Backbone as CSV, one residue per row, in Angstrom:
resi,resn,N_x,N_y,N_z,CA_x,CA_y,CA_z,C_x,C_y,C_z
1,MET,95.591,13.636,-157.786,95.057,14.780,-158.891,95.974,13.558,-159.950
2,THR,94.604,13.381,-161.317,95.493,12.602,-162.030,95.773,13.164,-163.259
3,LYS,96.444,13.201,-164.501,96.801,14.029,-165.531,95.728,14.778,-165.924
4,GLU,94.709,13.599,-166.450,93.570,13.265,-167.047,93.052,14.996,-166.409
5,THR,92.831,15.172,-165.048,92.264,16.159,-164.453,92.727,17.689,-165.097
6,VAL,94.430,17.274,-164.794,95.194,18.922,-164.986,95.264,18.954,-166.160
7,ASN,94.601,18.680,-166.916,94.556,18.900,-168.432,93.320,19.298,-168.569
8,GLN,92.246,18.532,-168.190,91.144,18.960,-168.398,91.292,20.919,-167.454
9,LEU,91.394,20.976,-166.167,91.512,22.326,-165.681,92.087,23.445,-166.426
10,ILE,93.554,22.867,-167.309,94.249,23.840,-168.117,93.041,23.959,-169.651
11,GLU,92.230,23.436,-170.315,91.509,22.892,-171.400,90.783,24.170,-170.918
12,TRP,90.394,24.067,-169.375,88.718,25.054,-168.935,89.368,26.815,-169.199
13,ALA,90.375,26.726,-168.328,90.757,28.394,-168.016,91.432,28.614,-169.511
14,VAL,91.975,28.067,-170.197,91.606,28.675,-171.539,90.899,28.908,-172.365
15,LYS,89.828,28.366,-172.188,88.491,28.089,-172.853,87.536,29.792,-172.493
16,TYR,87.739,29.477,-170.722,86.384,30.467,-170.597,87.354,31.317,-169.719
17,ASN,88.477,31.753,-170.016,89.328,33.069,-169.801,88.924,33.863,-171.018
18,ASP,87.431,34.484,-171.481,86.734,35.128,-172.501,85.784,35.703,-172.451
19,PRO,85.809,37.216,-172.653,85.271,38.098,-172.084,83.381,37.454,-172.462
20,LEU,83.543,36.747,-173.655,82.029,36.376,-173.601,81.188,35.681,-172.970
21,TYR,81.958,34.856,-171.960,81.494,34.464,-170.562,81.302,35.404,-169.249
22,PHE,81.164,36.986,-169.830,81.263,37.618,-168.363,80.578,38.760,-168.755
23,LYS,80.012,38.908,-170.549,78.847,40.189,-170.440,78.005,40.407,-168.987
24,GLU,77.216,39.798,-168.294,76.285,39.792,-167.818,77.230,39.404,-165.994
25,ASP,77.673,39.810,-165.823,79.359,39.196,-164.904,79.235,40.856,-163.907
26,PRO,78.965,40.653,-162.513,79.780,41.510,-161.608,81.121,42.557,-162.509
27,ILE,81.719,41.905,-163.205,82.987,42.268,-163.875,82.926,43.223,-164.519
28,ALA,81.894,43.365,-165.809,81.512,43.789,-166.535,81.789,45.796,-166.033
29,PHE,81.214,45.802,-164.556,80.699,47.530,-164.781,82.757,47.803,-164.256
30,PRO,83.515,47.385,-163.239,84.992,48.003,-164.026,85.245,48.038,-165.202
31,THR,84.848,46.827,-165.694,85.160,46.896,-167.411,84.989,47.703,-167.911
32,LYS,83.648,48.725,-167.951,82.960,49.687,-168.654,83.958,50.832,-168.343
33,PHE,84.037,51.021,-166.821,84.962,51.747,-166.992,86.140,52.370,-167.007
34,ARG,86.792,50.828,-167.133,88.283,50.335,-167.903,88.387,51.217,-169.247
35,ASP,87.204,51.024,-170.404,86.845,50.959,-171.368,87.077,52.787,-171.525
36,LYS,86.069,53.346,-170.437,85.756,55.070,-170.747,87.083,55.691,-170.045
37,TYR,88.346,55.316,-168.916,89.977,55.555,-168.828,89.980,55.343,-170.125
38,ARG,90.374,54.515,-170.567,91.162,54.571,-171.769,90.662,55.329,-172.819
39,ARG,89.441,56.083,-173.196,88.916,57.170,-174.062,89.469,57.935,-173.659
40,GLY,89.808,58.634,-172.197,89.899,59.381,-171.277,88.963,60.383,-171.161
41,GLU,88.028,59.613,-170.675,86.513,60.031,-170.024,86.378,59.462,-168.866
42,ALA,87.584,58.510,-168.147,87.608,58.028,-166.494,88.552,58.886,-165.879
43,ASP,88.560,57.883,-164.930,90.268,57.915,-163.857,90.038,56.836,-163.559
44,LEU,91.715,56.176,-162.861,91.813,55.077,-162.471,90.745,54.580,-160.903
45,ARG,90.629,56.078,-160.515,90.035,55.594,-158.937,88.548,55.332,-159.640
46,ASP,87.936,55.599,-160.885,86.409,55.078,-161.654,86.751,54.025,-161.006
47,ILE,87.598,53.337,-161.605,87.686,51.747,-162.307,87.908,51.397,-161.050
48,GLU,88.566,51.619,-159.829,88.824,51.140,-158.384,87.617,51.299,-157.540
49,ILE,87.161,51.990,-157.827,85.528,52.007,-156.869,84.203,51.098,-157.360
50,SER,84.130,51.370,-158.573,83.082,50.026,-159.436,83.359,49.224,-158.942
51,GLY,84.893,48.252,-158.986,85.228,46.980,-158.424,84.929,47.037,-157.674
52,ILE,85.341,48.015,-156.286,84.716,47.680,-155.247,83.191,47.736,-154.632
53,PHE,82.533,48.197,-155.323,80.980,48.105,-155.235,80.598,46.473,-155.860
54,ALA,80.857,46.612,-157.443,80.671,45.489,-158.407,80.969,43.816,-157.632
55,ALA,82.619,43.743,-156.628,82.405,42.598,-156.305,81.777,42.624,-154.893
56,HIS,81.190,43.930,-153.555,80.797,43.434,-152.709,79.439,43.231,-152.818
57,PHE,78.747,43.347,-154.562,77.266,43.307,-154.700,77.350,41.528,-154.838
58,ALA,78.605,41.521,-155.220,78.572,40.034,-156.208,78.227,38.587,-154.922
59,TRP,77.063,38.667,-154.988,76.408,37.526,-154.408,75.013,37.405,-155.066
60,GLY,74.575,36.307,-155.137,72.739,35.913,-155.592,73.353,35.837,-156.986
61,ARG,71.870,35.874,-157.647,71.869,35.729,-158.836,72.827,36.399,-159.438
62,ARG,73.281,36.221,-160.525,73.973,37.685,-161.268,73.223,38.526,-162.075
63,ALA,71.856,37.800,-162.518,71.614,38.846,-163.346,70.763,40.075,-161.696
64,MET,70.576,40.155,-160.760,69.837,40.647,-159.554,71.966,41.796,-158.933
65,ILE,72.916,41.133,-159.285,73.702,41.759,-159.176,74.168,42.640,-160.396
66,VAL,73.654,42.328,-161.328,73.784,43.565,-162.502,73.037,44.244,-162.231
67,ARG,71.865,44.281,-162.457,70.227,45.065,-162.028,70.908,45.947,-160.867
68,ASP,71.606,45.760,-160.056,72.126,46.330,-158.947,72.689,47.249,-158.579
69,CYS,74.076,46.817,-159.589,75.033,47.956,-160.005,74.375,48.933,-160.135
70,GLY,73.875,48.314,-161.130,73.234,49.285,-162.321,72.173,50.273,-161.752
71,ARG,71.744,50.001,-160.550,71.191,51.357,-159.596,72.246,52.016,-158.968
72,LEU,73.086,51.202,-158.576,74.042,52.163,-157.296,74.626,53.168,-158.631
73,PHE,75.217,52.367,-159.982,75.955,54.086,-160.372,74.902,54.464,-161.272
74,ASP,74.204,54.283,-161.477,73.370,55.658,-161.648,72.934,56.428,-161.191
75,GLU,72.940,56.082,-159.549,72.471,56.779,-158.702,73.912,57.774,-158.691
76,MET,74.850,57.413,-158.712,76.379,57.839,-159.613,76.463,58.489,-160.249
77,ASP,75.053,58.934,-161.127,75.888,59.355,-161.969,76.548,58.913,-162.978
78,TRP,77.049,57.735,-163.108,78.407,56.920,-163.388,79.543,57.873,-163.623
79,LYS,80.175,58.683,-162.366,81.264,58.876,-162.355,81.385,59.140,-160.411
80,PRO,81.541,57.520,-160.340,82.165,56.697,-159.065,82.995,58.019,-157.958
81,PHE,84.216,58.540,-158.654,84.949,59.195,-157.776,84.480,60.046,-157.655
82,ASP,84.091,61.099,-158.568,83.163,61.992,-158.191,81.502,61.967,-157.141
83,TYR,81.490,60.854,-156.971,80.006,61.173,-156.358,81.272,60.559,-154.878
84,VAL,81.984,59.874,-154.654,82.460,59.882,-153.430,83.034,60.868,-152.981
85,MET,83.947,61.599,-153.196,84.277,62.650,-152.956,83.694,63.800,-152.665
86,LYS,82.677,63.958,-153.111,81.331,65.238,-153.139,80.769,65.177,-151.736
87,GLY,80.464,63.813,-151.249,80.002,63.987,-149.935,78.683,64.044,-150.234
88,GLY,77.993,63.988,-149.285,75.849,63.896,-149.829,75.781,62.508,-150.023
89,TRP,76.503,60.992,-149.875,75.554,60.112,-149.992,74.735,60.088,-149.612
90,ARG,73.338,59.422,-150.580,72.170,58.676,-150.136,72.539,57.613,-149.249
91,SER,71.937,57.886,-148.131,71.831,56.679,-146.782,70.522,56.525,-146.052
92,ASP,70.070,55.732,-146.457,69.373,55.538,-145.904,69.022,53.941,-145.561
93,ASN,67.674,53.654,-144.746,67.918,52.460,-144.807,67.188,51.329,-145.618
94,THR,67.196,52.022,-146.986,66.408,51.416,-147.755,67.470,50.198,-148.588
95,SER,66.964,49.167,-148.701,67.776,47.985,-149.517,68.614,48.615,-150.819
96,ILE,69.619,48.691,-151.505,70.134,48.466,-152.760,70.385,47.357,-153.413
97,HIS,70.564,46.372,-152.160,70.922,44.573,-152.980,70.728,43.935,-151.554
98,ARG,70.291,43.006,-151.700,69.735,41.991,-151.046,69.790,42.670,-149.596
99,THR,70.610,42.017,-148.944,70.812,42.893,-146.937,71.561,43.761,-147.221
100,VAL,72.714,44.697,-148.455,73.341,45.994,-148.951,72.011,47.052,-148.459
101,LYS,72.234,47.976,-147.512,71.503,49.057,-147.673,72.471,50.240,-148.000
102,TRP,71.548,51.288,-148.208,72.304,52.519,-148.602,72.757,53.176,-147.785
103,SER,72.146,52.911,-146.695,73.890,53.622,-145.446,74.912,53.019,-145.403
104,GLU,74.931,51.762,-145.525,76.069,50.832,-145.572,77.377,51.384,-146.977
105,VAL,75.898,51.515,-148.124,76.504,51.753,-149.516,77.504,53.058,-149.154
106,ALA,77.303,54.481,-148.404,77.509,55.094,-147.567,78.581,55.350,-147.033
107,SER,78.488,54.881,-145.957,80.113,54.127,-145.103,81.137,53.843,-145.378
108,ILE,81.356,52.984,-146.729,81.759,52.500,-147.565,82.853,53.933,-148.582
109,CYS,81.291,54.536,-148.773,81.490,56.011,-149.840,83.247,56.637,-148.579
110,SER,82.648,56.495,-147.518,83.144,58.002,-146.770,84.793,57.411,-146.657
111,ARG,84.857,55.850,-146.201,85.897,55.388,-146.132,87.238,55.701,-146.929
112,LEU,86.514,55.076,-148.140,86.812,55.469,-149.022,87.369,57.107,-150.084
113,LYS,86.799,57.487,-149.145,86.637,59.477,-149.422,88.071,59.740,-148.553
114,THR,88.148,59.054,-147.169,89.328,59.139,-146.751,90.499,58.753,-146.746
115,ILE,90.372,57.560,-147.707,91.459,56.849,-148.171,92.307,57.478,-149.855
116,TYR,91.151,58.050,-150.261,91.667,58.730,-151.332,92.125,60.229,-151.330
117,LEU,92.233,60.768,-149.605,92.535,61.936,-149.110,93.841,62.186,-148.798
118,ARG,94.410,60.637,-148.977,95.920,60.219,-148.282,96.409,59.987,-149.302
119,GLN,95.954,59.233,-150.461,96.544,58.522,-151.697,95.684,57.977,-153.042
120,ASP,96.233,58.095,-154.464,95.671,58.227,-155.425,95.317,56.793,-155.692
121,SER,95.271,55.669,-155.083,95.620,54.556,-155.476,95.118,53.553,-154.282
122,LEU,93.916,52.754,-154.318,93.968,51.268,-153.739,94.717,50.345,-153.448
123,GLU,95.733,50.110,-154.520,96.746,49.171,-154.456,97.315,48.801,-153.309
124,SER,97.861,49.930,-152.567,98.795,49.647,-151.252,98.864,49.159,-150.540
125,LEU,96.820,48.866,-150.849,96.828,48.481,-149.487,96.657,46.674,-149.462
126,SER,96.755,46.032,-148.243,96.458,44.714,-147.976,95.200,44.351,-147.746
127,ILE,94.970,42.861,-148.331,93.593,42.055,-148.150,93.042,42.708,-146.376
128,GLU,94.267,42.725,-145.595,93.142,43.183,-144.243,92.774,44.313,-144.378
129,GLU,93.773,45.125,-144.934,93.579,46.496,-144.780,91.608,46.769,-145.588
130,ILE,91.686,46.382,-146.707,90.081,46.211,-147.566,89.172,46.337,-146.182
131,ARG,89.578,44.272,-146.452,88.759,44.346,-145.381,87.928,45.405,-143.973
132,THR,88.887,46.185,-143.394,88.710,47.130,-142.211,87.942,48.154,-142.519
133,GLU,89.059,48.668,-143.422,88.920,50.286,-143.731,88.053,50.845,-144.939
134,ILE,88.064,49.380,-145.737,87.152,49.908,-146.847,85.540,49.450,-146.522
135,PHE,85.956,47.694,-146.388,84.146,47.704,-145.984,84.397,47.939,-144.190
136,GLY,84.511,47.956,-143.360,84.365,48.349,-142.113,84.419,46.996,-141.448
137,GLN,84.904,45.763,-141.839,84.399,44.924,-140.894,85.599,44.434,-140.224
138,LYS,85.399,43.848,-139.647,86.015,43.260,-138.081,87.113,41.961,-139.053
139,GLU,89.132,42.614,-138.391,89.586,41.936,-138.806,89.500,40.528,-138.727
140,ASP,89.695,39.713,-139.097,89.594,37.485,-139.170,90.276,37.474,-139.793
141,PRO,91.828,36.599,-139.079,92.348,35.669,-139.753,92.363,34.910,-140.385
142,LYS,91.111,34.081,-140.543,90.613,33.159,-141.076,89.794,33.284,-142.251
143,ALA,88.805,34.342,-142.118,88.111,34.578,-143.534,89.199,34.724,-144.718
144,PRO,88.365,33.857,-145.904,88.625,33.513,-146.780,88.509,34.640,-148.014
145,ASN,87.942,35.453,-147.246,87.661,36.960,-147.441,87.619,36.974,-150.109
146,LYS,86.250,36.534,-149.935,86.274,35.780,-151.244,86.162,37.287,-152.417
147,LYS,84.870,38.316,-151.789,84.664,39.493,-152.656,86.564,40.002,-152.980
148,ILE,87.279,40.414,-151.660,88.206,40.882,-151.901,89.171,40.471,-153.011
149,ASN,89.811,38.722,-152.677,90.555,38.083,-153.800,89.803,38.335,-154.928
150,MET,88.728,38.521,-155.144,87.955,38.146,-156.680,88.502,39.737,-157.110
151,MET,88.223,40.798,-156.432,89.051,41.959,-157.111,90.232,42.600,-157.523
152,ARG,90.582,41.726,-156.419,92.054,41.846,-156.758,92.882,40.826,-158.060
153,ARG,91.691,39.876,-157.942,92.042,39.887,-159.238,91.756,40.048,-160.545
154,TRP,90.804,40.684,-160.361,90.594,41.482,-161.742,91.634,42.530,-161.706
155,PHE,91.994,42.965,-160.912,92.443,44.538,-160.813,94.217,43.961,-161.264
156,VAL,94.815,42.766,-160.826,95.968,42.163,-161.159,96.233,41.334,-162.784
157,ARG,95.613,40.557,-162.703,95.920,40.117,-163.927,95.843,40.749,-165.059
158,ASP,96.596,40.475,-165.975,96.490,41.366,-167.162,96.954,40.603,-168.297
159,ASP,96.371,39.500,-168.914,96.823,38.738,-169.866,95.773,39.382,-171.072
160,GLY,95.163,39.982,-171.310,93.955,41.026,-172.301,92.855,40.482,-172.412
161,ALA,92.750,39.387,-171.986,91.376,38.454,-171.533,90.378,39.472,-171.037
162,VAL,89.884,38.895,-169.350,88.581,39.073,-168.920,89.342,40.310,-168.298
163,ASP,90.068,39.888,-167.150,90.700,40.982,-165.740,91.483,42.053,-166.946
164,LEU,91.615,43.212,-165.697,91.582,44.151,-166.393,93.224,44.474,-165.833
165,GLY,93.699,44.310,-165.128,95.536,44.830,-165.068,95.408,45.916,-165.122
166,ILE,94.643,46.156,-164.128,94.953,48.424,-163.469,96.330,48.377,-162.399
167,TRP,96.394,47.332,-162.042,97.214,47.461,-160.885,98.572,46.567,-161.213
168,LYS,99.774,47.715,-160.918,100.646,47.197,-161.688,101.776,46.835,-161.412
169,ASN,101.644,47.681,-159.950,103.295,46.608,-158.673,102.755,45.359,-158.009
170,THR,101.700,44.552,-158.483,101.205,43.526,-157.550,101.557,42.253,-158.219
171,SER,102.406,41.466,-158.424,102.123,40.553,-159.256,101.285,39.266,-158.837
172,PRO,100.903,38.713,-160.212,99.503,37.801,-160.319,100.046,36.219,-159.244
173,GLU,101.425,36.497,-159.271,101.589,35.377,-158.388,101.217,35.196,-156.906
174,ASN,101.035,36.274,-156.214,100.230,36.554,-155.322,99.184,36.557,-155.013
175,LEU,98.630,36.401,-156.246,96.925,36.230,-155.898,96.406,35.194,-155.382
176,LEU,95.198,35.087,-154.614,94.532,34.011,-153.806,93.414,33.415,-154.613
177,ILE,93.046,32.596,-155.027,91.513,31.661,-155.370,90.583,32.884,-154.536
178,PRO,89.401,33.091,-155.314,88.222,33.358,-154.750,87.171,32.259,-154.000
179,LEU,87.330,32.286,-152.706,86.348,30.755,-152.387,85.032,31.424,-151.555
180,ASP,84.254,30.932,-152.656,82.544,30.836,-151.671,81.989,29.607,-151.077
181,VAL,81.171,29.281,-151.711,80.736,27.786,-151.281,80.598,27.134,-152.649
182,HIS,80.083,27.652,-153.620,80.294,27.123,-155.466,81.927,26.342,-155.245
183,VAL,82.347,27.683,-155.221,83.771,27.372,-155.680,84.743,25.943,-154.523
184,HIS,84.226,26.162,-153.518,84.362,24.902,-152.562,83.932,24.063,-152.712
185,ASP,82.389,23.580,-152.917,82.285,22.311,-153.583,82.651,22.538,-155.329
186,ILE,83.016,22.574,-156.067,83.523,21.847,-156.581,85.311,21.924,-156.413
187,ALA,86.190,22.463,-155.709,86.953,22.098,-155.235,87.343,20.503,-154.379
188,VAL,86.971,20.613,-154.355,86.213,19.483,-153.131,85.799,18.011,-154.052
189,GLU,85.215,18.256,-155.169,84.795,17.414,-156.194,85.682,16.795,-156.877
190,ILE,86.329,17.946,-157.100,87.407,17.678,-158.351,88.916,17.182,-157.501
191,GLY,89.185,17.150,-156.014,89.631,16.770,-155.984,91.445,17.806,-154.995
192,LEU,91.222,19.072,-155.079,91.477,20.049,-154.693,91.490,20.386,-153.264
193,THR,91.068,19.460,-152.806,91.015,19.997,-151.371,89.752,19.359,-150.720
194,THR,90.412,18.567,-149.686,89.916,17.528,-148.707,88.718,18.394,-147.452
195,ARG,89.259,19.461,-146.877,89.279,20.758,-146.098,87.699,21.073,-146.219
196,ARG,86.764,20.786,-145.163,85.081,20.838,-145.281,85.280,22.724,-144.919
197,GLN,86.294,23.442,-144.016,86.304,24.533,-143.851,86.699,25.588,-144.620
198,LYS,85.447,26.638,-144.579,85.840,27.308,-145.848,86.661,28.398,-145.369
199,ASP,87.700,28.515,-145.151,88.494,29.600,-145.078,89.880,29.621,-145.536
200,ILE,90.472,31.053,-144.598,92.094,30.927,-145.324,92.523,29.706,-145.570
201,ILE,93.249,28.724,-145.076,93.945,27.378,-144.576,93.377,26.693,-145.984
202,THR,92.015,26.824,-146.353,91.538,26.015,-147.280,92.108,26.862,-148.767
203,VAL,91.790,28.326,-149.115,92.257,29.253,-150.130,93.638,29.249,-150.241
204,GLN,94.287,28.896,-149.538,96.102,28.833,-149.920,96.020,27.230,-150.227
205,GLU,95.628,26.820,-149.366,95.692,25.127,-150.128,95.225,24.779,-151.856
206,ILE,94.215,25.448,-151.932,93.876,25.387,-153.773,94.644,25.985,-154.077
207,THR,95.067,27.445,-153.706,95.809,28.509,-154.679,97.271,27.783,-154.813
208,ASP,98.149,26.877,-153.984,99.036,26.499,-154.273,98.755,25.404,-155.095
209,ILE,98.106,24.578,-154.906,97.612,23.633,-156.222,97.321,24.107,-157.702
210,PHE,97.142,25.393,-157.967,97.326,25.942,-159.224,98.427,26.675,-159.168
211,LYS,99.193,27.212,-158.241,100.318,27.460,-158.541,101.647,26.403,-159.272
212,ASP,101.149,25.164,-159.147,101.502,24.385,-159.843,101.558,24.376,-161.238
213,ILE,99.620,24.714,-161.391,99.721,24.325,-162.325,99.741,25.423,-163.220
214,PHE,99.436,26.473,-162.800,99.275,27.810,-163.468,100.346,28.391,-162.888
215,PRO,102.092,28.137,-163.546,102.884,29.200,-162.219,102.994,29.801,-162.953
216,GLY,103.655,30.593,-161.721,103.118,32.431,-161.783,101.990,32.929,-161.804
217,ASP,100.735,31.949,-161.628,99.649,32.380,-162.629,98.116,31.968,-161.694
218,PRO,98.350,31.759,-160.412,97.545,30.803,-159.615,96.225,31.261,-160.095
219,CYS,95.856,32.038,-160.389,94.128,32.610,-160.008,93.702,32.664,-161.615
220,LYS,94.304,32.264,-162.692,93.944,31.806,-163.717,93.341,30.282,-163.815
221,GLY,93.557,29.874,-162.474,92.747,28.009,-162.095,91.301,29.200,-161.783
222,ASP,90.711,30.252,-161.961,89.492,30.379,-161.274,88.595,30.517,-162.415
223,PHE,89.324,30.436,-163.715,88.297,30.622,-164.940,88.624,28.954,-165.407
224,ALA,89.137,27.984,-164.799,88.536,26.530,-164.995,87.572,25.746,-164.431
225,LEU,87.584,26.672,-162.581,86.798,26.329,-161.785,85.215,26.799,-161.872
226,PHE,85.098,27.784,-163.007,84.154,28.472,-163.386,83.958,27.492,-164.723
227,GLY,84.730,27.014,-165.453,84.630,26.027,-166.498,83.716,24.910,-166.278
228,TYR,84.086,24.131,-164.579,83.651,23.280,-164.283,82.243,23.312,-164.003
229,GLY,81.863,24.484,-163.827,80.730,24.687,-162.753,79.425,25.180,-164.272
230,VAL,79.988,25.058,-165.425,79.358,25.368,-166.607,79.184,24.408,-167.189
231,THR,79.998,23.448,-167.517,80.168,21.640,-167.959,79.222,21.135,-166.834
232,HIS,79.279,20.999,-166.140,78.643,20.484,-164.853,77.126,20.778,-164.378
233,SER,76.657,21.949,-164.870,75.398,22.588,-164.210,74.569,21.707,-164.866
């Protein structure tokens, strides 16, 4: 990778790490609950739960994601933690977002309730535990876990810009880049990887390069990739 490319990535990361570009984005929902939390109107667990579902819905057009997240939190009366802990979750087979049905939302709520009965936060859960114990997916050591890594970026990075920094016991240095098809295509195009597999090895390879470019904060590179997508669309 040329010095010019590295400098361009740094420039994009600085420019696009700005709430201006994320008003119509899934992160808007945990951000809203973070703001309510600061005013004493919400619980830390409201932020966590809203992040879980915003990340889970984060596929497809952003306008559709935002619309369907809004429908979900309307159902929760904008009190996610109360909704999870009270039970009686809506659990029919109607779609709430693309292939995600209300019954799947109820299953996630049930697993979240079990976890919150034993601990006050989700921070101590590993990526694999979030995958299996919250989302109910099978173990897959090769999975890129894009949504989970994106959610962890939201909750861990704490530079006062876009991300929320609610998890204080996890270092940004240990975050992994959220890898989906779009991010992978960009990473290949600009020379961050030559691997065609969208797996954890590719995630680690891209993350390691960003560790060199953004020491101690590799997921700042996620904003650089966002910037590339914006400027080359």
